VOKOL-961444 format. One line per 3 residues: number of its first residue (from 1); their letters; for each residue z, y, x of N, C-alpha, C, O. Coordinates in nm, 4 decimals. Layout:
% residues N
NUM) A) Z Y X Z Y X Z Y X Z Y X; ...
END
This chain:
% residues 167
1) MSR) 4.5545 0.7185 0.1755 4.4390 0.8047 0.1753 4.4038 0.8319 0.0285 4.4006 0.7408 -0.0542; 4.3778 0.9579 -0.0009 4.3514 0.9948 -0.1404 4.2124 0.9483 -0.1833 4.1253 0.9195 -0.1012; 4.1957 0.9425 -0.3127 4.0683 0.8987 -0.3692 3.9571 0.9983 -0.3358 3.8437 0.9574 -0.3107
4) TLK) 3.9876 1.1270 -0.3352 3.8888 1.2302 -0.3045 3.8363 1.2145 -0.1618 3.7162 1.2260 -0.1377; 3.9247 1.1887 -0.0697 3.8841 1.1710 0.0690 3.7965 1.0467 0.0854 3.6967 1.0492 0.1574; 3.8343 0.9396 0.0188 3.7541 0.8177 0.0283 3.6126 0.8409 -0.0242 3.5154 0.7952 0.0359
7) VLI) 3.6016 0.9113 -0.1356 3.4712 0.9408 -0.1938 3.3908 1.0298 -0.0996 3.2719 1.0063 -0.0780; 3.4561 1.1328 -0.0429 3.3882 1.2239 0.0484 3.3352 1.1498 0.1709 3.2205 1.1705 0.2105; 3.4156 1.0654 0.2300 3.3737 0.9897 0.3478 3.2594 0.8952 0.3128 3.1627 0.8840 0.3881
10) AVV) 3.2698 0.8282 0.2007 3.1651 0.7350 0.1601 3.0323 0.8065 0.1371 2.9275 0.7566 0.1780; 3.0356 0.9226 0.0722 2.9129 0.9983 0.0452 2.8487 1.0447 0.1754 2.7271 1.0340 0.1914; 2.9281 1.0956 0.2678 2.8748 1.1448 0.3944 2.8140 1.0308 0.4753 2.7053 1.0462 0.5310
13) VVL) 2.8811 0.9185 0.4825 2.8297 0.8042 0.5581 2.6992 0.7537 0.4974 2.6039 0.7261 0.5704; 2.6937 0.7414 0.3667 2.5719 0.6944 0.3013 2.4570 0.7917 0.3251 2.3454 0.7483 0.3539; 2.4816 0.9223 0.3139 2.3754 1.0208 0.3366 2.3226 1.0150 0.4799 2.2015 1.0199 0.5015
16) VLV) 2.4118 1.0045 0.5769 2.3686 0.9981 0.7163 2.2841 0.8736 0.7411 2.1802 0.8818 0.8065; 2.3270 0.7589 0.6900 2.2510 0.6362 0.7111 2.1174 0.6382 0.6381 2.0179 0.5884 0.6908; 2.1133 0.6950 0.5174 1.9872 0.7033 0.4428 1.8882 0.7914 0.5167 1.7715 0.7545 0.5304
19) FAV) 1.9320 0.9071 0.5646 1.8412 0.9958 0.6373 1.7970 0.9339 0.7698 1.6816 0.9497 0.8096; 1.8864 0.8645 0.8378 1.8503 0.8034 0.9657 1.7485 0.6919 0.9469 1.6506 0.6850 1.0212; 1.7694 0.6049 0.8495 1.6777 0.4940 0.8265 1.5451 0.5444 0.7707 1.4390 0.4992 0.8139
22) AGN) 1.5495 0.6368 0.6759 1.4259 0.6888 0.6169 1.3443 0.7650 0.7197 1.2214 0.7603 0.7155; 1.4083 0.8341 0.8106 1.3368 0.9104 0.9121 1.2622 0.8219 1.0105 1.1594 0.8630 1.0643; 1.3120 0.7008 1.0353 1.2493 0.6131 1.1329 1.1458 0.5192 1.0736 1.0704 0.4570 1.1484
25) TSA) 1.1397 0.5069 0.9413 1.0476 0.4106 0.8827 0.9270 0.4748 0.8172 0.8445 0.4043 0.7591; 0.9142 0.6059 0.8248 0.8001 0.6702 0.7600 0.6738 0.6428 0.8404 0.6731 0.6545 0.9630; 0.5671 0.6062 0.7703 0.4397 0.5763 0.8349 0.3518 0.7004 0.8331 0.3516 0.7772 0.7369
28) SAE) 0.2785 0.7179 0.9396 0.1907 0.8333 0.9495 0.0583 0.8031 0.8814 0.0013 0.6954 0.8988; 0.0098 0.8993 0.8035 -0.1178 0.8825 0.7352 -0.2332 0.9347 0.8209 -0.3497 0.9161 0.7859; -0.2019 0.9986 0.9306 -0.3058 1.0527 1.0175 -0.3763 0.9387 1.0907 -0.3143 0.8379 1.1249
31) PQV) -0.5065 0.9557 1.1144 -0.5780 0.8499 1.1858 -0.5351 0.8422 1.3326 -0.4925 0.9410 1.3923; -0.5477 0.7227 1.3881 -0.5216 0.7047 1.5299 -0.6428 0.7552 1.6064 -0.7567 0.7275 1.5687; -0.6187 0.8288 1.7129 -0.7281 0.8842 1.7921 -0.7393 0.8051 1.9224 -0.6433 0.7933 1.9986
34) VRV) -0.8578 0.7520 1.9454 -0.8875 0.6803 2.0698 -1.0005 0.7552 2.1384 -1.1079 0.7730 2.0808; -0.9765 0.7986 2.2605 -1.0787 0.8691 2.3371 -1.1594 0.7678 2.4179 -1.1042 0.6876 2.4933; -1.2903 0.7733 2.4002 -1.3813 0.6823 2.4699 -1.4685 0.7664 2.5617 -1.5358 0.8592 2.5167
37) TLT) -1.4673 0.7339 2.6899 -1.5501 0.8053 2.7869 -1.6571 0.7102 2.8380 -1.6273 0.6055 2.8956; -1.7812 0.7483 2.8161 -1.8949 0.6695 2.8629 -1.9489 0.7329 2.9903 -1.9791 0.8522 2.9931; -1.9606 0.6545 3.0933 -2.0330 0.6968 3.2134 -2.1412 0.5920 3.2340 -2.1441 0.4911 3.1635
40) DYQ) -2.2276 0.6143 3.3271 -2.3352 0.5174 3.3470 -2.2756 0.3852 3.3939 -2.2248 0.3740 3.5055; -2.2831 0.2852 3.3059 -2.2392 0.1483 3.3275 -2.0875 0.1301 3.3239 -2.0342 0.0393 3.3876; -2.0179 0.2165 3.2493 -1.8732 0.1986 3.2339 -1.8271 0.2614 3.1025 -1.8769 0.3666 3.0623
43) IAL) -1.7303 0.1952 3.0353 -1.6669 0.2476 2.9143 -1.5171 0.2508 2.9393 -1.4570 0.1474 2.9687; -1.4560 0.3685 2.9280 -1.3117 0.3833 2.9470 -1.2483 0.4232 2.8139 -1.3000 0.5092 2.7426; -1.1348 0.3590 2.7811 -1.0627 0.3871 2.6572 -0.9270 0.4477 2.6881 -0.8649 0.4136 2.7888
46) SQF) -0.8805 0.5383 2.6012 -0.7475 0.5968 2.6199 -0.6382 0.5007 2.5764 -0.5253 0.5102 2.6246; -0.6693 0.4085 2.4865 -0.5742 0.3047 2.4469 -0.6527 0.1831 2.4005 -0.7683 0.1936 2.3596; -0.5880 0.0680 2.4076 -0.6570 -0.0573 2.3799 -0.6081 -0.1263 2.2533 -0.6661 -0.2268 2.2123
49) VVT) -0.5021 -0.0745 2.1899 -0.4469 -0.1367 2.0696 -0.4357 -0.0318 1.9608 -0.3842 0.0777 1.9836; -0.4848 -0.0664 1.8409 -0.4733 0.0194 1.7235 -0.4113 -0.0624 1.6106 -0.4058 -0.1852 1.6171; -0.3647 0.0070 1.5072 -0.3041 -0.0592 1.3925 -0.4131 -0.1029 1.2948 -0.4955 -0.0211 1.2540
52) PGR) -0.4146 -0.2306 1.2568 -0.5184 -0.2763 1.1644 -0.5023 -0.2120 1.0258 -0.3908 -0.1893 0.9788; -0.6160 -0.1837 0.9622 -0.6152 -0.1258 0.8291 -0.5922 0.0238 0.8262 -0.6029 0.0857 0.7203; -0.5611 0.0825 0.9386 -0.5381 0.2267 0.9477 -0.6631 0.2932 1.0063 -0.7289 0.2372 1.0939
55) MVT) -0.6944 0.4122 0.9574 -0.8142 0.4822 1.0032 -0.8053 0.5104 1.1536 -0.7034 0.5580 1.2036; -0.9142 0.4800 1.2239 -0.9248 0.5041 1.3682 -1.0344 0.6076 1.3890 -1.1432 0.5956 1.3326; -1.0062 0.7083 1.4691 -1.1062 0.8076 1.5057 -1.1401 0.7892 1.6528 -1.0547 0.8057 1.7399
58) LVV) -1.2655 0.7549 1.6794 -1.3122 0.7468 1.8176 -1.3733 0.8809 1.8544 -1.4665 0.9276 1.7889; -1.3212 0.9419 1.9583 -1.3811 1.0633 2.0137 -1.4582 1.0172 2.1370 -1.4003 0.9932 2.2429; -1.5885 1.0054 2.1211 -1.6742 0.9468 2.2247 -1.7401 1.0585 2.3038 -1.8105 1.1426 2.2480
61) TND) -1.7165 1.0584 2.4345 -1.7769 1.1563 2.5242 -1.8660 1.0827 2.6235 -1.8216 0.9904 2.6918; -1.9905 1.1242 2.6307 -2.0844 1.0645 2.7251 -2.0918 1.1549 2.8480 -2.1578 1.2588 2.8456; -2.0239 1.1149 2.9552 -2.0267 1.1893 3.0808 -2.1372 1.1396 3.1739 -2.1486 1.1857 3.2875
64) GDM) -2.2177 1.0463 3.1257 -2.3245 0.9905 3.2079 -2.4506 1.0757 3.2050 -2.4611 1.1713 3.1282; -2.5448 1.0397 3.2890 -2.6716 1.1128 3.2979 -2.7774 1.0595 3.2017 -2.8840 1.1197 3.1888; -2.7502 0.9480 3.1340 -2.8459 0.8960 3.0368 -2.7766 0.8729 2.9024 -2.6541 0.8641 2.8947
67) AHK) -2.8573 0.8633 2.7973 -2.8038 0.8378 2.6637 -2.7514 0.6939 2.6566 -2.7977 0.6061 2.7294; -2.6540 0.6715 2.5674 -2.5981 0.5378 2.5482 -2.5900 0.5089 2.3996 -2.5845 0.6002 2.3172; -2.5892 0.3799 2.3665 -2.5773 0.3359 2.2274 -2.4463 0.2589 2.2121 -2.4323 0.1475 2.2626
70) LTI) -2.3522 0.3187 2.1430 -2.2210 0.2574 2.1239 -2.2291 0.1522 2.0141 -2.2772 0.1791 1.9040; -2.1812 0.0317 2.0456 -2.1796 -0.0785 1.9496 -2.0417 -0.1436 1.9541 -1.9878 -0.1685 2.0620; -1.9851 -0.1711 1.8372 -1.8563 -0.2413 1.8284 -1.8762 -0.3628 1.7391 -1.9177 -0.3505 1.6239
73) HPY) -1.8456 -0.4819 1.7943 -1.8606 -0.6084 1.7225 -1.7269 -0.6821 1.7194 -1.6474 -0.6674 1.8122; -1.6998 -0.7620 1.6141 -1.5842 -0.8523 1.6183 -1.6020 -0.9492 1.7347 -1.7122 -0.9989 1.7583; -1.4934 -0.9761 1.8075 -1.5046 -1.0588 1.9275 -1.4208 -1.1857 1.9158 -1.4747 -1.2962 1.9224
76) ANA) -1.2901 -1.1710 1.8985 -1.2028 -1.2889 1.8915 -1.0941 -1.2654 1.7867 -1.0342 -1.1580 1.7805; -1.0703 -1.3649 1.7066 -0.9663 -1.3616 1.6028 -0.9851 -1.2478 1.5034 -0.8902 -1.2097 1.4349; -1.1029 -1.1942 1.4944 -1.1267 -1.0846 1.4009 -1.1582 -1.1431 1.2640 -1.2440 -1.2303 1.2504
79) NAN) -1.0874 -1.0936 1.1625 -1.1095 -1.1419 1.0264 -1.2309 -1.0764 0.9620 -1.2706 -1.1135 0.8515; -1.2890 -0.9805 1.0298 -1.4042 -0.9103 0.9743 -1.5242 -1.0044 0.9733 -1.5279 -1.1043 1.0451; -1.6215 -0.9701 0.8905 -1.7442 -1.0496 0.8936 -1.8131 -1.0241 1.0274 -1.7712 -0.9362 1.1028
82) MDA) -1.9141 -1.0972 1.0561 -1.9762 -1.0894 1.1881 -2.0700 -0.9695 1.2036 -2.1327 -0.9537 1.3083; -2.0801 -0.8852 1.1006 -2.1596 -0.7630 1.1152 -2.0873 -0.6662 1.2072 -1.9649 -0.6700 1.2196; -2.1628 -0.5811 1.2704 -2.1046 -0.4829 1.3617 -2.0260 -0.3785 1.2836 -2.0657 -0.3388 1.1740
85) VIE) -1.9149 -0.3346 1.3402 -1.8392 -0.2241 1.2826 -1.9194 -0.0963 1.3020 -1.9387 -0.0187 1.2084; -1.9657 -0.0757 1.4243 -2.0545 0.0367 1.4574 -2.1711 -0.0232 1.5350 -2.1513 -0.0993 1.6297; -2.2909 0.0112 1.4948 -2.4052 -0.0438 1.5661 -2.5016 0.0677 1.6026 -2.5479 0.1441 1.5180
88) NQV) -2.5299 0.0739 1.7323 -2.6312 0.1648 1.7854 -2.6077 0.3112 1.7488 -2.6992 0.3806 1.7045; -2.4861 0.3564 1.7676 -2.4540 0.4982 1.7518 -2.4987 0.5670 1.8807 -2.4331 0.5526 1.9838; -2.6089 0.6412 1.8765 -2.6657 0.7019 1.9964 -2.5868 0.8275 2.0330 -2.5653 0.9158 1.9500
91) IGS) -2.5444 0.8331 2.1592 -2.4713 0.9475 2.2123 -2.5515 0.9997 2.3307 -2.5690 0.9300 2.4307; -2.5993 1.1214 2.3188 -2.6813 1.1805 2.4237 -2.6020 1.2107 2.5493 -2.4789 1.2139 2.5483; -2.6752 1.2328 2.6577 -2.6143 1.2644 2.7857 -2.5348 1.3945 2.7773 -2.5834 1.4951 2.7257
94) HTA) -2.4121 1.3909 2.8287 -2.3216 1.5062 2.8343 -2.2964 1.5669 2.6967 -2.2918 1.6890 2.6818; -2.2800 1.4802 2.5957 -2.2446 1.5238 2.4610 -2.1259 1.4424 2.4112 -2.0826 1.3474 2.4764; -2.0744 1.4804 2.2960 -1.9614 1.4087 2.2363 -1.9865 1.3894 2.0876 -2.0517 1.4716 2.0232
97) QTV) -1.9345 1.2807 2.0342 -1.9417 1.2512 1.8919 -1.8096 1.1927 1.8467 -1.7333 1.1379 1.9262; -1.7842 1.2055 1.7170 -1.6643 1.1479 1.6571 -1.7072 1.0450 1.5537 -1.7957 1.0708 1.4721; -1.6438 0.9280 1.5576 -1.6746 0.8196 1.4651 -1.5433 0.7715 1.4041 -1.4447 0.7538 1.4757
100) QFK) -1.5410 0.7501 1.2712 -1.4204 0.6993 1.2054 -1.4491 0.5671 1.1361 -1.5572 0.5469 1.0808; -1.3502 0.4763 1.1397 -1.3620 0.3464 1.0753 -1.2246 0.2821 1.0698 -1.1290 0.3322 1.1290; -1.2154 0.1699 0.9977 -1.0944 0.0880 0.9929 -1.1269 -0.0495 1.0478 -1.2379 -0.0997 1.0301
103) LDP) -1.0297 -0.1105 1.1146 -1.0495 -0.2432 1.1717 -0.9550 -0.3437 1.1069 -0.8389 -0.3129 1.0797; -1.0061 -0.4645 1.0824 -0.9215 -0.5761 1.0420 -0.8523 -0.6290 1.1669 -0.8961 -0.5984 1.2778; -0.7452 -0.7078 1.1526 -0.6789 -0.7629 1.2710 -0.7748 -0.8456 1.3559 -0.8569 -0.9207 1.3032
106) GIY) -0.7638 -0.8314 1.4863 -0.8470 -0.9075 1.5784 -0.8842 -0.8258 1.7009 -0.8348 -0.7148 1.7207; -0.9715 -0.8821 1.7821 -1.0184 -0.8172 1.9039 -1.1664 -0.7840 1.8865 -1.2442 -0.8648 1.8357; -1.2031 -0.6646 1.9291 -1.3395 -0.6166 1.9114 -1.3992 -0.5797 2.0462 -1.3316 -0.5249 2.1333
109) RIE) -1.5269 -0.6110 2.0614 -1.6006 -0.5809 2.1849 -1.6730 -0.4482 2.1663 -1.7460 -0.4291 2.0691; -1.6516 -0.3569 2.2608 -1.7209 -0.2279 2.2621 -1.8210 -0.2344 2.3773 -1.7849 -0.2666 2.4905; -1.9459 -0.2036 2.3474 -2.0473 -0.2114 2.4519 -2.1566 -0.1088 2.4277 -2.1667 -0.0490 2.3206
112) CGL) -2.2376 -0.0906 2.5302 -2.3572 -0.0075 2.5183 -2.4713 -0.0982 2.4747 -2.4951 -0.2027 2.5354; -2.5419 -0.0580 2.3693 -2.6492 -0.1403 2.3151 -2.7833 -0.1229 2.3825 -2.8815 -0.1824 2.3380; -2.7914 -0.0439 2.4880 -2.9186 -0.0303 2.5589 -2.9499 -0.1589 2.6355 -2.8633 -0.2447 2.6526
115) VDH) -3.0712 -0.1707 2.6800 -3.1287 -0.2941 2.7325 -3.0348 -0.3752 2.8216 -2.9988 -0.4870 2.7847; -2.9943 -0.3242 2.9356 -2.9150 -0.4041 3.0282 -2.7792 -0.3426 3.0601 -2.7129 -0.3868 3.1540; -2.7368 -0.2430 2.9856 -2.6121 -0.1735 3.0189 -2.4900 -0.2640 3.0044 -2.4019 -0.2616 3.0904
118) AGR) -2.4827 -0.3433 2.8984 -2.3689 -0.4343 2.8816 -2.3655 -0.5370 2.9941 -2.2585 -0.5708 3.0446; -2.4800 -0.5855 3.0322 -2.4879 -0.6826 3.1419 -2.4481 -0.6241 3.2757 -2.4091 -0.6973 3.3667; -2.4575 -0.4937 3.2883 -2.4196 -0.4269 3.4132 -2.2750 -0.3774 3.4092 -2.2326 -0.3020 3.4968
121) GMV) -2.1992 -0.4197 3.3075 -2.0559 -0.3881 3.3040 -2.0150 -0.2825 3.2042 -1.8991 -0.2411 3.2039; -2.1051 -0.2374 3.1197 -2.0698 -0.1323 3.0242 -2.0136 -0.1956 2.8969 -2.0721 -0.1858 2.7890; -1.8973 -0.2613 2.9132 -1.8275 -0.3273 2.8027 -1.6780 -0.2988 2.8143 -1.6267 -0.2689 2.9221
124) NAI) -1.6107 -0.3089 2.7020 -1.4656 -0.2976 2.6977 -1.4199 -0.3658 2.5695 -1.5027 -0.4169 2.4941; -1.2903 -0.3673 2.5440 -1.2378 -0.4315 2.4235 -1.1251 -0.3487 2.3661 -1.0540 -0.2783 2.4378; -1.1101 -0.3586 2.2341 -0.9999 -0.2931 2.1643 -0.9431 -0.3950 2.0662 -1.0179 -0.4703 2.0037
127) AAQ) -0.8112 -0.3971 2.0529 -0.7446 -0.4927 1.9638 -0.6832 -0.4188 1.8460 -0.6224 -0.3129 1.8622; -0.6996 -0.4752 1.7288 -0.6320 -0.4252 1.6093 -0.5174 -0.5216 1.5825 -0.5378 -0.6323 1.5328; -0.3983 -0.4784 1.6157 -0.2829 -0.5669 1.6087 -0.1622 -0.4886 1.5617 -0.1377 -0.3774 1.6084
130) SFP) -0.0865 -0.5464 1.4692 0.0380 -0.4836 1.4261 0.1535 -0.5586 1.4903 0.1496 -0.6806 1.5057; 0.2541 -0.4850 1.5267 0.3705 -0.5433 1.5916 0.4821 -0.5568 1.4896 0.4994 -0.4674 1.4067; 0.5587 -0.6656 1.4927 0.6656 -0.6837 1.3935 0.7723 -0.5758 1.4080 0.8107 -0.5378 1.5186
133) QKS) 0.8189 -0.5277 1.2927 0.9247 -0.4272 1.2909 1.0599 -0.4949 1.3100 1.0788 -0.6097 1.2697; 1.1526 -0.4243 1.3708 1.2888 -0.4745 1.3807 1.3484 -0.4731 1.2406 1.3069 -0.3950 1.1549; 1.4458 -0.5601 1.2183 1.5048 -0.5672 1.0857 1.5755 -0.4362 1.0497 1.5754 -0.3964 0.9332
136) LPL) 1.6345 -0.3702 1.1459 1.6967 -0.2408 1.1252 1.6450 -0.1488 1.2355 1.6666 -0.1769 1.3534; 1.5774 -0.0402 1.2000 1.5135 0.0415 1.3025 1.6110 0.1167 1.3929 1.5697 0.1716 1.4951; 1.7392 0.1204 1.3573 1.8375 0.1895 1.4409 1.9097 0.0900 1.5302 1.9332 -0.0242 1.4907
139) QMD) 1.9442 0.1328 1.6487 2.0173 0.0475 1.7404 2.1664 0.0741 1.7248 2.2070 0.1856 1.6921; 2.2469 -0.0276 1.7482 2.3916 -0.0139 1.7293 2.4521 0.0870 1.8260 2.5519 0.1507 1.7922; 2.3959 0.1037 1.9437 2.4504 0.2024 2.0355 2.4245 0.3445 1.9866 2.4779 0.4398 2.0432
142) FII) 2.3442 0.3596 1.8835 2.3242 0.4896 1.8193 2.4092 0.5011 1.6935 2.4662 0.6069 1.6669; 2.4182 0.3931 1.6158 2.4898 0.3975 1.4884 2.6393 0.4197 1.5073 2.6982 0.5015 1.4367; 2.7015 0.3493 1.6000 2.8472 0.3571 1.6151 2.8935 0.4978 1.6526 2.9862 0.5474 1.5885
145) PVL) 2.8352 0.5660 1.7525 2.8804 0.7024 1.7814 2.8544 0.8002 1.6659 2.9369 0.8871 1.6378; 2.7395 0.7854 1.5996 2.7104 0.8754 1.4877 2.8076 0.8517 1.3739 2.8568 0.9470 1.3135; 2.8357 0.7265 1.3440 2.9306 0.6946 1.2384 3.0705 0.7469 1.2730 3.1408 0.7980 1.1859
148) SLV) 3.1102 0.7344 1.3981 3.2397 0.7888 1.4412 3.2433 0.9402 1.4258 3.3438 0.9961 1.3819; 3.1346 1.0061 1.4615 3.1259 1.1507 1.4470 3.1354 1.1923 1.3001 3.2029 1.2897 1.2669; 3.0683 1.1189 1.2138 3.0702 1.1506 1.0709 3.2099 1.1305 1.0128 3.2591 1.2163 0.9395
151) VGS) 3.2732 1.0196 1.0443 3.4073 0.9921 0.9916 3.5072 1.0945 1.0454 3.5913 1.1442 0.9705; 3.4985 1.1264 1.1750 3.5890 1.2270 1.2314 3.5678 1.3636 1.1688 3.6642 1.4348 1.1409; 3.4433 1.4005 1.1467 3.4138 1.5289 1.0826 3.4661 1.5313 0.9401 3.5225 1.6316 0.8963
154) AYI) 3.4478 1.4220 0.8676 3.4982 1.4156 0.7304 3.6503 1.4268 0.7295 3.7066 1.4914 0.6411; 3.7172 1.3656 0.8257 3.8630 1.3728 0.8361 3.9073 1.5172 0.8605 4.0003 1.5652 0.7957; 3.8417 1.5863 0.9533 3.8772 1.7248 0.9847 3.8510 1.8158 0.8648 3.9336 1.9010 0.8320
157) IAD) 3.7374 1.7980 0.8002 3.7051 1.8812 0.6834 3.8056 1.8564 0.5715 3.8537 1.9509 0.5091; 3.8374 1.7301 0.5462 3.9339 1.6987 0.4407 4.0704 1.7578 0.4730 4.1380 1.8090 0.3837; 4.1120 1.7517 0.5991 4.2411 1.8070 0.6397 4.2423 1.9589 0.6253 4.3428 2.0165 0.5836
160) SLG) 4.1329 2.0229 0.6589 4.1262 2.1695 0.6465 4.1225 2.2136 0.5000 4.1612 2.3263 0.4690; 4.0773 2.1276 0.4104 4.0768 2.1597 0.2687 4.2128 2.1321 0.2039 4.2322 2.1580 0.0851; 4.3050 2.0800 0.2819 4.4389 2.0559 0.2321 4.4557 1.9203 0.1669 4.5559 1.8963 0.0995
163) LRL) 4.3596 1.8310 0.1857 4.3741 1.6971 0.1305 4.4730 1.6194 0.2160 4.4699 1.6271 0.3388; 4.5594 1.5456 0.1508 4.6600 1.4690 0.2241 4.5958 1.3417 0.2765 4.5471 1.2599 0.1985; 4.5955 1.3243 0.4092 4.5271 1.2128 0.4719 4.6209 1.0976 0.5066 4.5751 0.9841 0.5193
166) TK) 4.7497 1.1228 0.5223 4.8460 1.0188 0.5557 4.9591 1.0244 0.4575 4.9766 1.1237 0.3869; 5.0374 0.9166 0.4525 5.1533 0.9130 0.3605 5.2715 0.9831 0.4198 5.3771 0.9899 0.3570
END
């Protein structure tokens, strides 16, 4: 195999792997959006886990007939101080508000701060937890066919350019 072909194959393989790995490890700077629906004596969340340290946007919709006071407190394993993340954010009946904040790792209690609403079941929880990344974000059942395709393509291109591939 000629030196030119070896260099060509090596460059193509490295470029494909760099683009594949870089494409899968980029982090999004956009905030995570969690939809919160308040009804009388119930809080529903669109998701229960967010990434700690990343901006979270709560889109809070009050579908109930009375106003509610949204409160978020550290609950379990939260590294945050014991002050509320959000305290007494009043949301009127049949209105919506957006709230942004960041959470430290842990579990947080979301509740209505009105007199007896939390006691009547108007509570929920959200966790700020990061999941460990795999050591290599690509799976071997993806790498092997792509690598074969790249090497075969490089072989065909080199042959069409008149490079001598065999002795």
